[in-house]
C-alpha positions as CSV (number, residue, x, y, z in Angstrom):
1,X,81.6,-39.6,13.6
2,X,78.7,-40.9,15.2
3,X,76.8,-38.0,17.1
4,X,77.7,-34.8,16.2
5,X,79.1,-32.4,19.6
6,X,78.7,-29.1,20.7
7,X,81.9,-26.6,20.2
8,X,81.6,-27.1,23.8
9,X,82.9,-30.3,23.8
10,X,79.2,-32.3,25.0
11,X,76.9,-34.2,22.9
12,X,74.4,-33.3,21.2
13,X,71.5,-33.7,22.3
14,X,69.7,-35.5,19.3
15,X,66.9,-33.0,19.5
16,X,67.8,-29.8,17.4
17,X,64.2,-29.4,15.9
18,X,63.0,-28.7,20.1
19,X,63.2,-25.4,21.8
20,X,64.1,-25.8,26.1
21,X,61.0,-25.7,27.2
22,X,59.8,-28.8,25.6
23,X,63.0,-30.5,26.6
24,X,62.0,-29.0,30.5
25,X,60.8,-32.4,31.3
26,X,63.5,-34.5,29.5
27,X,66.3,-32.6,32.3
28,X,66.5,-35.2,35.5
29,X,67.7,-34.2,38.5
30,X,65.7,-30.7,40.2
31,X,62.8,-30.7,37.8
32,X,59.1,-29.8,38.9
33,X,57.4,-33.2,40.0
34,X,54.0,-32.2,37.6
35,X,54.1,-29.4,34.6
36,X,50.9,-28.6,35.6
37,X,52.7,-27.1,38.9
38,X,55.4,-25.2,37.0
39,X,53.0,-21.3,37.3
40,X,53.2,-22.4,41.3
41,X,55.2,-22.7,43.9
42,X,56.3,-25.3,46.8
43,X,52.9,-23.5,48.8
44,X,51.0,-23.6,45.9
45,X,50.5,-19.8,45.2
46,X,51.2,-17.8,41.8
47,X,55.6,-17.1,41.4
48,X,55.7,-13.8,40.1
49,X,52.6,-10.5,39.2
50,X,50.9,-11.2,36.7
51,X,51.9,-9.7,33.1
52,X,47.9,-7.7,32.9
53,X,48.3,-6.5,36.1
54,X,52.0,-5.1,35.2
55,X,52.4,-1.0,33.9
56,X,54.3,-0.8,31.0
57,X,57.7,0.2,32.8
58,X,56.8,-2.6,35.3
59,X,57.1,-5.1,32.0
60,X,59.9,-4.2,30.6
61,X,61.7,-4.1,34.1
62,X,60.6,-7.2,34.1
63,X,61.8,-8.4,31.1
64,X,64.5,-6.7,31.0
65,X,65.7,-8.8,34.9
66,X,64.9,-12.5,33.4
67,X,66.8,-10.8,30.3
68,X,70.2,-9.6,32.2
69,X,69.9,-13.6,34.1
70,X,69.3,-15.7,31.6
71,X,72.4,-16.3,30.9
72,X,73.3,-17.4,34.2
73,X,70.3,-19.2,34.9
74,X,70.7,-21.2,31.5
75,X,74.3,-22.0,32.3
76,X,73.9,-22.8,36.4
77,X,70.3,-23.3,37.8
78,X,68.9,-26.2,38.8
79,X,66.2,-27.3,37.0
80,X,62.7,-26.3,38.7
81,X,64.7,-22.5,38.2
82,X,65.1,-23.1,34.4
83,X,61.5,-24.3,33.6
84,X,60.1,-21.2,35.9
85,X,62.8,-19.1,33.7
86,X,61.0,-20.1,30.5
87,X,57.6,-19.9,31.8
88,X,57.7,-16.2,32.9
89,X,59.5,-15.0,30.3
90,X,56.9,-16.3,28.0
91,X,54.3,-15.3,30.1
92,X,56.5,-11.7,30.6
93,X,56.6,-11.9,26.2
94,X,53.3,-13.0,25.3
95,X,51.6,-10.0,27.1
96,X,54.2,-7.5,25.7
97,X,53.2,-8.6,22.4
98,X,49.4,-8.2,23.5
99,X,50.0,-4.8,23.8
100,X,52.0,-3.7,21.2
101,X,51.3,-6.6,17.9
102,X,52.4,-3.4,15.8
103,X,55.2,-3.3,17.8
104,X,57.7,-0.9,15.1
105,X,60.3,-3.5,13.5
106,X,64.1,-2.1,12.9
107,X,64.6,-2.0,8.8
108,X,68.2,-3.4,9.9
109,X,67.3,-6.1,11.7
110,X,65.7,-7.9,8.6
111,X,67.0,-10.2,6.3
112,X,67.1,-10.4,2.7
113,X,65.0,-13.1,1.6
């Protein structure tokens, strides 16, 4: 076999060491013209409330909403919407980790070394 095929029958991109965020510029079609503008809408306004301004409750609610819509966004949204989803998820999760650096880790979720 010359190339790997994913379980869904589509050929893999061959770039397994890159995250979806790193592959965003490779996606054709509906992509953002300037990656530097990835956090703004067409009018140049910032998308979403700055995560540092959110209460803990609002931060968790926003993350829950993004995770709830993740699969549909990945499978069906335009490239620009997926890029925005990835950016916003990273912003919110980075803020969460900054607020909770000593977060509790469930021992049952750890793998044996």
